[in-house]
N, C-alpha and C positions, 0 to 999 in steps of 0.2 A: 349644430355647428355654431360656434360663436364668431361673430364678425366684429373686429375692432378697426376703427377708421381714425387715422391721425392726419391732420392737415398742417403743412408747413408753409409759411409765407402766403397763406390764402385763407379765406373764410367761405367754405363751400355752402351753396344754397341747399335747402332741404330736398329739392328735386334731385340734385346730384347724389346726395346721400342715399335717397330712396333707390335710385338707379343702381348704385354700387351694391346695396343690399340685395336687390332683386336679381341682378346679374350673377353675383357670386353665390347666392343661395341655389341657383340652378346647377352649380357644379356638383352638388350632392347627388344629382341624378346619375353621375358618372362614377362616383365612389362614395360609399357610406362611411369610409374610414377617415374622412377629413374631420379633425377635431376643432381646428380654429383657423380663421383667415385673418391675416393682418394686412391692412391696406394703408398706404401712405400716399397722400395727394400733395404735390409740391409744384410751385411755380418757380422755375429757375430764373435767376436774374441774368438773362441773356438777351442779346439783340436779335436772336433768331425768333421766328414765328412759332416754331414747334417747341415751346418752352413749358408745356403742361406735362408733368410726369406722374405716372401712376406706377407704384410698386405694390406687388401682391405676393405674400408668402402664405402658402398653404401648409399647415402643420399636420403631417400625416405620421403615424407611428413608424419610426425607423427611416423615414425619408421625407424631407421637406421639399416642396417645389417653390421656386422663386422666379418671378418675371418682373422686368422693368421696361416700360414703354413710354415714349415721348410722342407728342403730336401737337396740333394747334388747339385742341380742346380736350378736356378731361374725358368727355364721352367717347371720343375717338380712341384715346389712349386706353380707356377701360375696355373697349371692344377688342382692341388688339391684344391686350393682356388676357382677356377671357378666351379668345381663340387659341392662343398659345397654351394656356393652362388646360384647356379642354383636350388638346392634342397630347400634352405631356401626361395627363392623367390616364388617357387611353394607353399610351406607351408603357407607363409604369404598371398598369394592371396586366398588360400582356406579358411583362417580364416576371410578375409574381403569380 
């Protein structure tokens, strides 16, 4: 699985990039049909504290999965996105 990470309005540290790769690579345990994972890290220009956004798109033949999560840190947003994607992959596998 190929993982591409794009950051908008921020410069993520290597620790965060490693965490993203580690977390999303674990999704292959739930489905071996994931071809690519596209991740976008963004800091919204807002007055709110939960301005760290993580978008993840899983490219699966015939059906892409997408999730967008906000929180106070990228790590928390990533965990929320991972949890949702894990559940969506299981639901998708049950339907197919």
